[in-house]
N, C-alpha and C positions, 0 to 999 in steps of 0.2 A: 500728125493729125490731131485736131482738138478733141477733147472728150465729148462724147455724146451727152447732151443735156436732157435730163428726165425730170419732169415736174409731177410730183405726187400731189393730188388735190383731195383733201379730206373734208367731209362735212363738218367735223369738229375733231379736236385732238384731246383725247382723254388718256386712259391707260388700258390698252387692250391688244389683241392679237395683231390687228392691222398696223397699229402704231409700232409694235415690236418688229413687224416685218420691215418697215421702212428704216428703222434704226439699225437692224442687222444688215440690211442691204447697203446702207451707207457705210457701215464698217467693213463689209466683206467684199464689195465690188472694187475693182481696180480703179483708183482715182485717175489714172492716166487714160482710161477708156470711158468712164462715166462720171458725170457731174449731176448730183441730185439736189433738187430744191423742193420745198414743201410749201403749199398754200392751204390754209384752213379757213373755212367759210363762216363758221358760227362759234360764238363763245357765250356761255351762260354762267351766271354766278354759281359757284360750287364746283366748276370743272377744275381738276388739278392741272397744274402747269408742268408736271413732271416730264412729260414727253418733250415739251418745248425746250426745257433745260437740257435734257439728254441730247437732243438734236443739236442744240447750240454748242454743247461740249464737243461734238463731232465735227463742228464747222459747217453744219448744214443750215443754210438760210431758211427761215420760216416767215412767209408772208402773212402778216396778221391784218393787213389792210381791210379785208372783208368784215372784220369784227364790227367795224363802225359803219358799214354800208348796208343799204337795203338789198333785197334780192336782185332787183333790176340793176342796181349800180354794181353789185358783185359780178353779174354776168358781163357788164361792160368792162369792168376791171380785168376779168379773166380773159376776155376776148383780145385785149391788148397784150396780155402777158404771154399767152400760149405761143404766140408767133415766134418767140425766141428759143423754142425748145424743139428737140428732135422727137420727143415722145411725151405723152401725157398718160399718167396712171390715175384713175379716179377710184376712190375708196369710199365705202360705207353708203353706196347708192346716192352719192352727192348729187343734188338736183341742179346745181348751177353750171356744171361743166359742159354738158351737151348743148344747151342754149348758147353758151359762150363760143363754142366751136362753130356752131351754125352761124352765129352773128359775124364772127371773123371771116368765115367763108363767103357770106353774103356781101362782104366789102371787098372781095377779091383778094383777100390775104391768104398766104399759104399756111395751112393748118397742119399740125403734126398728127400722126396716128394716135388713136385712143385705145388703151387697155382698161377695161373695167375689172375691179377686184371686189369680190363679195364674200362676206363672212356669215351671211344669213340667207336662207331660201327666199325670204320676202324681198331682199335686195336683188337677187338673181332674176326674180319674176318681173323686174323692171329693166332688164338688160336692154340697152339701146342698139338699134340697128347701125348706129354710127361706129360702134366698137369693133376694132379689128380683131380683138380677142376678148373673151370673158374668162376670168380666172376665179374658180371657186375653190375654197379651201377643203372641201370634201365632196364626195360623189353626189350627194343629194343636191348640193348647191350647183355643181356643174350640170347636172341633169336639168335642173330648173332653168338655167341659162340656155341650155341647148334647145329647150322647148320654145324659147323666144327667138332664137337665131334660125328660123326656118330656112331650109335649103343650104345652110352652112353650119350644121350642128357641130361639126368638127372644130369650129373656132371657139367652142366652149371647152376649156381645159381645167384640169385639177392640179393645183400645186398646194401642198399642205403648209400650214403654219410651221415656223421653224424656231429652234432654240440654239443659243450659243452654249455648248456644253462647258466651256471654260468658265462661265459665270457661276457654276455650281461646284463649290469646293467643299468636300466632306469635312475638311479641317475646320470649317466654320461651325460645325454642329455644337461643340462643347460651349463655345462662347454664346451662341444664340440661346441655348437652354439655360445657361447661367443667367442671362439677361431676363429670361422668363421665370426664373426661380423654380425650375422644375428639376426633379431628381433624375438620375440616369435611368432608373427603372420605371419612371412615369411614362405613360404612352400618350403622345400628343397627336390629336387629330386636328387637321387644318381645313379651312375653306378659304379660297383665294379668288378675288375678282371684284368687280363693281357690284354694289348692292342694288341689284336689278331684280324685279319681281319674277321674271322668267327663269332666273337662276335658283329660285325656291330655297332661299337661305333659311326660311322658317322650318323647312323639313330637317335641315342639318341641326338647328337649335333644338327642335323637339326630339330628334334622335339622341343628341348629346345628353338631354335630361334623362332619358332612359338608360343610356350607357353609364352615366355617373352613379346611378343607383347600384349597378352590378359590378363596376370596376372602380374602386376607390382611387386607383392611381391614374385614371384617365383625366386628361386636360384637353382643352379645346381653344383654338384661336381662329379668329376671322380676320383675314388680311385683305384690306380694301376699303375704300370709302364709299360714301353715298353717291348714287347716280344723280347727276344734276337735273335729270328730267323727272325724278321721283324721289325727292328728298325725304318725304314722309315715310317711305319704306324703312329707311335706316332707323327712324324713331320707333316705328312699330317693332322692329327686331329687338331693340334694346328693352322695350317694354315687355316683350315676350320673355327675354332672358330674366328680367326681374320677377315676373310672375312665376317662372319655373325655378326660382331661387338658384340660378346658375352663376350668379355674379362672381363668386370666388373660383369658379371652375372654367368659365368661358370669358375670353378677353377679346375685345375689339381693338385691333391695332391701327385701323384707318389706312389711308393711302401711304405707301412706303416706297422709297426709291430702291430699297435693298431686298426686293422680294426673293431673288435667287438665294441670297444669304439666309433669309428667314426660313425658306422652305427646307434647308438642310437640317433645321432643328425639329422638323416634324417627323413623325413615324408613319403617318398615312394621310392621304388627301381624300376628302369626301366631296363628291360633286353630284348633285341631285337635280340638275336643271331639266327643263322641258322647253324645247323650241330653240336651242342654241344651234350654231353651225358646227364648226370643229373647235371645241374649247382649247385654246392655247395652253391653258393651265395643265391639261393632261400631259402634254409633251414636257412642260416644265417639271411636273411631278416625276416623270420618267428620268429627266436629267438629274434630279435629286435622288433617284433610286427609291422612291416612295411606293408603298402599297397604295392602290387606288380603289375606292369603292364609288361606283358611278351608276347613273341611270343610262339605259340603252337609248341614246338620243342622237340621231344624225351622226356627227363625226365621231362620237365615242364608240360607235359600232365598228369603225375602222381602226381606231386607236387601241382598243382593248379587246383582247381575246379572253373571254370569261374563264376564270380559274387558272389562267396561265400568266397573263400580264395585269390582271385586275379582277375585281368581283363586280358583277352587275346585280342591281337590286331594282325592283319595280318603281315606277314613278309614283310620287305622292304617297309613299308608304313608310313613314318615319320609323315605325316599329320594325320593319324588315331591314331598313338601313341600320338601325341600332343593333339588330342581331348580327349582321355582317361586321359591324364595328367591334362588337364584343368578341367575335371569333378572331378577328385580326389582333385585338389587344391581348388575347390569351395565347396566341401562337406566334412566337418570335420567328420561328423558321418560316412560317407562311409569309410574314411581312418581308423577310429577306428574299424569299423566292420570288414573290410577286414584283418587288422593287427591282431586283436584278434583271428579271425578264423584260420589264418595261423599259429599263435603261438600255438594254440591248436593242430593243425595237426602235427606240428614239435615235440611237446612234446610227442605225441603218436607214431610217426613213425621214427623220425630222431634224437632224443636226444641220446647223447653218452651212457646214462644209459640204453637205449633200444638196441642200435646197438652193443656195445662192447660185451655183452654176446653172440650175434650171432657169432661173430668172434671167441670168446673163444671156443664155441662148435665146430665150423668148424676146428680150429686148432687141437683140441683133436681128432676129428673124423678122420681127414686125417693122423695124426701121428699114431693113433692106427691101422688103416687099413694097413699102411706101415709096422709097426712092425709085424702084423699078417702074412703078406705075406712073411716076412723074416723068419718066423718060430720061 
């Protein structure tokens, strides 16, 4: 039997949780049973091509044709493409795919079933009635989608973001810290992600300024580049670092393909976002056995058990974030305890070996239901 063909359609390809999902699925699914392809609908200047390169290295075709097409022409293009697939998975609330499926159906063409995948509540609030399932990465997103699927709320499911534990090698720590020119007893706090305003990176920078006065051995790194939709924010952050005279203590590393390796060089992750879904970086921090300081925001409330697998601090209170960072910097046993507990939680709930089989069962279930309806 030929492998079942699954088309992932993205609004755009950057570096994030949903891009990581498709990459790990491409690596973890049995190629004898599933064949994955990817289509991306939008490209803007400043978007990294890291995900495209990673998918190419895995032998996953990426359809970039929509980059040069209008919305209407993208709908036409996708209407022709979807016919050759057993299943379509739409990510990031992509607006092109539902019109494309309806267009293909209006022409009498057989269309595959649709799974929508959302990483934000705002995306789930636009769930389509055409979707056979809606997958949210945390409970609040699943609930928002269920509110749209009236009469079939059970078709809104929760499958969390996943990490490949094998990508995080503690043996990398010494080399990373050597590259950063930090001493063994320096405490390195990190922030990881796209420089997006809702992630409130300025709170991390302001907290770092307070910590640096109290802990001479503290260092800070920001891993991730500018968001193509708000490039000015990255400039503002660098200006803030200059105003706070943090230039020798805080380093911007930009977009990097070796995030897993870099995270092994950290002692703690600080994540102070408001309005995120389930931040993939928390699971990555757990894979790296890091202590985490975070705001209680949607998915972090599921990922972190306060004082056991991490520390919660209030939103938009850099001084309180700094107090937690100072506590973590001064207590090596606390760092070790929090990191070990989060690692154990990630192994149980977010490891690719745990999550990939859930996607496999979902794919089979949706495809079989579709075939049964066709008779």
